[in-house]
C-alpha positions in Angstrom: 3.8 -4.3 15.3 2.7 -2.2 12.4 -0.6 -2.2 10.6 -1.0 -1.0 7.0 -4.5 -0.1 5.8 -5.2 -1.1 2.3 -9.0 -0.8 1.6 -12.3 -1.9 3.1 -11.3 -4.7 5.6 -8.0 -5.4 3.9 -5.0 -4.7 6.2 -1.4 -6.0 6.6 -0.2 -6.7 10.1 3.6 -6.7 10.3 5.2 -8.3 13.4 8.9 -7.6 13.0 8.9 -8.7 9.4 6.3 -11.4 9.6 3.3 -10.2 7.6 -0.3 -11.3 7.8 -2.6 -10.1 5.0 -6.2 -9.9 6.2 -9.3 -10.2 4.0 -7.8 -9.2 0.7 -10.4 -7.6 -1.5 -8.3 -5.3 -3.7 -9.7 -5.7 -7.2 -12.9 -3.8 -8.0 -16.2 -5.5 -8.9 -17.1 -8.0 -6.1 -20.7 -9.0 -5.6 -21.2 -9.6 -9.3 -19.7 -6.3 -10.3 -21.5 -4.0 -7.9 -18.9 -3.1 -5.2 -16.0 -0.8 -6.0 -13.3 1.0 -4.0 -13.1 4.7 -3.5 -10.5 6.0 -3.6 -9.6 3.6 -6.4 -7.1 1.0 -5.2 -4.0 0.6 -7.3 -3.3 -3.1 -7.1 0.4 -4.1 -7.6 0.9 -7.8 -7.3 4.6 -7.4 -6.4 3.7 -5.5 -3.3 2.4 -8.7 -1.8 5.2 -11.1 -2.6 6.6 -10.9 0.9 3.3 -11.9 2.6 3.7 -14.8 5.0 0.1 -15.6 5.9 -3.4 -14.7 4.7 -6.2 -14.6 7.2 -9.8 -14.6 5.8 -12.5 -13.9 8.3 -15.5 -15.3 6.3 -16.8 -16.1 2.9 -18.4 -12.9 1.8 -16.8 -11.6 -1.4 -15.5 -8.3 0.1 -13.3 -10.5 2.3 -12.9 -13.6 0.2 -12.3 -12.1 -3.2 -11.3 -14.8 -5.7 -10.0 -12.3 -8.3 -7.6 -10.9 -5.7 -6.5 -14.2 -4.4 -5.8 -15.5 -7.9 -3.1 -12.8 -8.2 -1.3 -13.8 -5.0 1.4 -16.4 -4.4 -0.3 -19.8 -3.9 2.3 -21.0 -1.4 1.1 -18.5 1.2 -0.8 -20.4 3.9 -4.4 -19.3 4.3 -5.8 -19.2 7.8 -9.5 -19.6 8.5 -11.7 -20.7 11.4 -12.4 -24.4 11.7 -15.9 -24.2 10.5 -18.1 -27.3 10.8 -19.1 -27.1 7.1 -16.2 -27.2 4.7 -17.4 -25.4 1.6 -15.4 -22.3 2.5 -12.2 -24.3 2.9 -12.8 -26.2 -0.4 -13.5 -22.9 -2.2 -10.1 -21.5 -1.1 -8.3 -24.8 -2.0 -10.0 -24.6 -5.4 -8.0 -21.5 -6.1 -4.8 -23.4 -5.3 -4.0 -22.5 -1.7 -3.3 -24.7 1.3 -5.7 -23.9 4.1 -4.9 -24.1 7.8 -8.1 -24.4 9.9 -7.7 -22.9 13.4 -9.9 -24.4 16.1 -12.2 -21.9 17.8 -10.5 -19.8 20.5 -7.2 -21.6 20.3 -4.3 -19.2 20.4 -2.0 -20.7 17.7 1.6 -19.9 17.0 2.5 -19.1 13.4 6.2 -18.0 13.2 6.9 -15.1 15.4 3.2 -14.3 15.8 0.2 -15.7 17.6 -3.3 -15.8 16.1 -6.6 -16.7 17.7 -9.7 -17.0 15.5 -13.1 -17.0 17.2 -16.6 -17.4 15.8 -18.8 -14.4 16.2 -21.0 -16.4 18.5 -18.1 -18.3 20.1 -19.6 -21.5 18.8 -22.5 -21.1 21.2 -25.6 -22.4 19.4 -28.0 -20.6 21.9 -26.7 -17.2 20.7 -27.1 -18.0 17.0 -30.5 -19.7 17.5 -31.8 -16.8 19.4 -30.7 -14.4 16.7 -32.3 -16.5 14.0 -35.5 -17.3 16.0 -35.3 -21.0 15.2 -34.1 -24.4 16.4 -31.2 -25.5 14.3 -30.9 -29.3 14.4 -27.2 -29.1 13.4 -26.3 -27.0 16.5 -24.5 -30.0 17.8 -21.7 -29.2 15.2 -20.9 -25.9 16.9 -21.5 -22.7 15.0 -23.7 -21.7 12.1 -22.1 -18.3 12.0 -19.9 -17.3 9.1 -18.3 -14.2 10.7 -15.2 -14.4 12.9 -13.1 -12.3 15.2 -9.4 -12.6 15.2 -6.8 -11.7 17.8 -3.2 -11.3 16.7 -0.4 -10.8 19.3 3.3 -11.1 19.7 3.4 -11.8 23.5 3.6 -8.0 24.0 1.1 -6.2 21.8 -2.4 -7.3 21.0 -4.6 -6.4 17.9 -8.2 -7.4 17.9 -10.1 -7.5 14.5 -13.9 -7.4 15.0 -14.5 -7.2 11.3 -18.1 -7.8 10.3 -19.2 -9.4 13.5 -22.7 -8.0 14.3 -22.8 -6.6 17.9 -26.0 -8.4 18.8 -24.3 -11.8 18.1 -20.7 -10.8 19.0 -21.2 -9.0 22.3 -20.6 -12.0 24.6 -17.6 -13.1 22.5 -16.1 -9.6 22.7 -16.5 -9.7 26.5 -14.7 -13.0 26.5 -11.9 -11.6 24.4 -11.6 -8.6 26.7 -11.3 -11.0 29.6 -8.6 -13.1 27.9 -6.7 -10.2 26.6 -6.8 -7.5 29.3 -4.6 -5.0 27.5 -5.6 -4.5 23.8 -3.4 -2.1 21.9 -5.5 -1.8 18.7 -9.0 -2.6 17.8 -10.0 -2.8 14.1 -13.7 -2.0 14.2 -16.4 -1.9 11.5 -18.8 1.0 11.4 -21.3 0.0 8.7 -23.9 -2.6 8.2 -23.3 -3.3 4.5 -26.8 -4.3 3.5 -29.3 -3.3 0.9 -31.7 -1.9 3.5 -33.5 0.5 3.1 -32.2 1.6 -0.4 -33.6 -1.4 -2.3 -36.9 -1.6 -0.4 -40.3 -0.3 -1.5 -40.6 2.7 0.8 -41.4 6.3 0.1 -38.5 8.7 0.1 -39.2 10.1 3.6 -39.3 6.6 5.1 -36.0 5.7 3.3 -34.4 8.8 4.7 -35.5 8.0 8.2 -34.6 4.4 8.0 -31.2 5.0 6.5 -30.3 7.6 9.2 -31.5 5.1 11.9 -29.4 2.3 10.4 -26.3 4.6 10.1 -26.5 5.7 13.8 -27.1 2.1 15.0 -24.0 0.8 13.3 -21.9 3.7 14.6 -23.2 3.0 18.1 -22.3 -0.7 17.7 -18.7 0.5 16.9 -18.7 2.6 20.1 -20.1 -0.4 22.0 -17.2 -2.6 20.8 -14.7 0.1 21.7 -16.1 0.6 25.2 -16.2 -3.2 25.8 -12.8 -4.1 24.5 -11.2 -0.9 25.7 -8.2 -0.6 23.3 -5.5 2.0 23.5 -6.2 2.8 19.8 -9.0 1.9 17.4 -9.0 2.0 13.6 -12.4 2.3 11.9 -12.4 0.1 8.7 -14.6 -2.3 6.6 -17.7 -1.4 4.7 -16.0 1.3 2.6 -17.2 0.9 -1.0 -19.4 2.4 -3.7 -22.0 0.7 -5.9 -21.2 0.6 -9.6 -23.1 0.3 -12.9 -26.9 0.7 -12.9 -26.9 0.3 -9.1 -25.1 3.6 -8.3 -28.3 5.5 -7.6 -29.0 3.2 -4.7 -26.1 4.6 -2.7 -28.3 7.5 -1.6 -30.2 5.6 1.0 -27.8 2.9 1.9 -27.6 4.2 5.5 -23.8 3.8 5.6 -21.1 6.3 6.7 -18.1 7.2 4.7 -14.8 6.6 6.5 -14.4 10.3 7.2 -18.0 10.5 8.6 -17.4 7.5 10.8 -14.0 8.7 12.1 -15.4 12.1 13.0 -18.5 10.7 14.7 -16.5 8.2 16.8 -14.0 11.0 17.7 -16.8 13.1 19.1 -18.4 10.2 21.0 -15.4 8.2 22.3 -13.1 9.5 25.0 -9.9 10.1 23.0 -7.7 10.2 26.1 -8.8 6.6 26.9 -9.3 5.2 23.4 -7.6 7.1 20.6 -8.9 6.9 17.0 -6.6 6.4 14.1 -7.5 7.1 10.4 -5.2 6.0 7.6 -4.8 6.6 3.9 -4.7 3.6 1.7 -1.2 1.9 1.9 -0.2 4.0 4.9 0.6 2.5 8.3 0.4 2.9 12.0 3.3 1.7 14.1 2.3 0.5 17.6 5.9 0.7 18.8 6.4 4.4 18.1 2.7 5.3 17.9 3.6 7.0 14.6 1.4 7.3 11.5 3.4 7.1 8.2 1.7 10.0 6.6 -1.0 12.6 7.2 -4.5 11.5 6.3 -6.1 13.1 3.3 -9.8 13.6 3.6 -12.2 12.5 0.9 -13.0 15.2 -1.6 -16.8 15.0 -2.1 -16.7 16.6 -5.5 -14.1 14.2 -6.8 -16.0 11.3 -5.2 -19.2 12.2 -7.0 -17.4 12.8 -10.3 -15.8 9.4 -10.1 -19.2 7.8 -9.4 -21.0 9.5 -12.3 -18.2 9.5 -14.9 -16.6 6.1 -14.2 -18.5 3.7 -11.9 -22.0 4.4 -13.2 -20.9 3.4 -16.7 -19.7 -0.1 -15.8 -21.5 -3.3 -16.6 -22.5 -5.8 -13.9 -21.2 -9.3 -14.3 -24.3 -10.9 -15.7 -25.3 -8.1 -18.1 -23.7 -9.7 -21.1 -25.6 -12.9 -20.5 -28.7 -13.8 -22.6 -32.0 -13.5 -20.9 -33.5 -16.9 -19.9 -36.9 -18.0 -21.2 -39.7 -18.5 -18.7 -39.7 -22.2 -19.5 -35.9 -22.4 -18.6 -36.7 -20.9 -15.2 -39.7 -23.1 -14.6 -37.6 -26.2 -15.3 -35.3 -25.4 -12.4 -37.9 -24.4 -9.8 -39.1 -27.9 -8.7 -35.6 -29.0 -7.6 -34.8 -25.6 -6.0 -38.0 -25.8 -4.0 -37.1 -29.3 -2.7 -33.8 -27.9 -1.3 -35.7 -24.9 0.1 -38.2 -27.2 1.9 -35.4 -29.4 3.2 -33.8 -26.4 4.8 -37.1 -25.1 6.2 -37.8 -28.5 7.9 -34.3 -28.8 9.2 -34.5 -25.6 11.1 -38.1 -26.3 12.2 -39.3 -23.0 10.7 -42.9 -22.2 9.7 -44.7 -18.9 9.0 -47.8 -17.6 7.2 -45.6 -15.2 5.2 -45.3 -16.1 1.5 -42.3 -15.3 -0.7 -43.2 -13.9 -4.1 -40.7 -13.7 -6.9 -41.5 -11.9 -10.2 -40.9 -14.1 -13.2 -42.3 -11.8 -15.9 -44.8 -8.9 -16.3 -47.7 -11.4 -15.9 -46.3 -14.3 -13.8 -44.9 -14.7 -10.3 -43.7 -17.5 -8.2 -45.4 -18.1 -4.8 -43.3 -19.9 -2.2 -45.1 -20.6 1.1 -43.2 -21.4 4.3 -45.8 -23.6 5.9 -45.2 -26.8 4.0 -47.7 -26.3 1.2 -46.4 -26.4 -2.4 -45.2 -23.6 -4.6 -47.4 -22.1 -7.3 -47.0 -20.1 -10.5 -49.6 -17.3 -10.2 -50.6 -14.3 -12.1 -49.1 -11.0 -11.0 -52.6 -9.8 -10.1 -52.9 -12.6 -7.6 -49.9 -11.3 -5.6 -52.2 -8.6 -4.0 -54.2 -11.4 -2.3 -51.5 -12.1 0.2 -51.7 -10.1 3.4 -48.3 -11.2 4.7 -45.6 -11.4 2.0 -42.1 -10.6 1.0 -42.0 -9.7 -2.7 -38.8 -9.5 -4.7 -37.7 -8.9 -8.2 -34.3 -9.1 -9.8 -32.7 -9.2 -13.2 -33.8 -12.6 -14.7 -30.3 -13.2 -15.9 -29.1 -13.1 -12.3 -32.0 -15.1 -11.1 -31.2 -17.8 -13.6 -27.5 -17.9 -12.5 -28.5 -18.2 -8.8 -30.8 -21.1 -9.6 -28.4 -23.1 -11.8 -24.9 -21.9 -10.8 -24.9 -21.8 -7.0 -21.2 -22.2 -6.7 -20.7 -18.8 -8.2 -24.0 -17.1 -7.5 -26.2 -17.0 -4.4 -29.1 -15.1 -2.8 -27.1 -13.7 0.0 -24.5 -12.0 -2.2 -27.1 -10.8 -4.6 -28.9 -9.1 -1.7 -25.7 -7.5 -0.2 -24.7 -6.4 -3.7 -28.1 -4.5 -4.0 -29.2 -6.5 -7.0 -32.6 -7.3 -5.6 -35.7 -5.1 -5.1 -37.8 -6.0 -2.0 -41.2 -5.3 -0.5 -42.0 -6.7 3.0 -45.5 -6.8 4.5 -45.2 -6.4 7.4 -41.8 -4.6 7.3 -40.0 -7.1 9.6 -36.6 -8.7 8.8 -37.0 -12.5 9.3 -33.5 -14.1 9.4 -34.9 -17.6 9.2 -36.9 -16.8 6.1 -33.8 -15.5 4.4 -31.8 -18.5 5.6 -34.3 -20.7 3.8 -34.3 -18.5 0.7 -30.5 -19.0 0.4 -31.3 -22.7 -0.3 -33.5 -22.0 -3.2 -31.3 -23.3 -6.0 -30.6 -26.6 -7.8 
């Protein structure tokens, strides 16, 4: 088998002419115009005319990119996990593709190639519930996780794709994969936690610096943990390779994420290369497992060229919503009651309650207060926000807020956060997954 690296988490696995394209985000501007490739990816539609299958690990836009998929042949089968909820399947079908759902941990024959797609938590509700700190009533349906592993083999060689699976949730699943596939030839391993923490949080510069370093090292250690656990002959660091564009470019400074070169060098120094050898590839170059040959020598990123591209090109771009008209306060207030009802329905369903209050800035003088204890929302003055001892305050462009509220099929809180469109302040500074899960339901 050969593996061609494209960009981010996009790769092509070629088994003797049968090609599987994985997670194709190849056109700049996902996450509402904020994420961009570096080096710039030159997309040529004809280069993908011979693809036999598309595997999409999960619904996040840097894996499920509608603009890229719209450019590809619609007769290519799209392979996804058999998720209990069908909005992901329906979203892909809405573009014009036929979707094949693969049951969890069922090794499935394609043509010449086998694929096995496994939920990050292996459909074990106790893992997901423990991570979220809540009791999901819908655990009976299997998984509430969106991330998946995939294992692709040809009865001889085995490639494991760990993708965005967080180690704290995916560890036990990775152990199971290691037991089922005792000799793994190649591991595709992520090395970044592509989130907006700490860059979009209300910290002083020293705290941001410390937190970003801590985050970077933790994610690199997670990559090492996956390598040690799965024990592949080769590993390829990938995913999480992007730059913020438009007015968001300054927030790259404290993202706490490694460049590909930084990650490869760190892993090379901390992983036994005689046991697990690291591979790094240029965009559109490949590694051949049969010959253990790389198609071309890797060219390291040029820091000066990278910075020039950011400042001279990416920083000048507009975000997707910046041509929209600003909503009036009344138009926002009209949507809030229905959005709150959906929020409360989710909170009750997961049996979650806390004395933390969500505060959303509506204008210079008004804020929205959303409690998580069953009491009703309020519109308060901005001065009143200082009265709450425990809170999570957020502000975002009101055009984006309006889109999230009334156009949830295209805009959502999760993507807005990952895309770094939201400014946050947490008191205390604790990440609450259940709170964020509820917030994702705050729309009409």
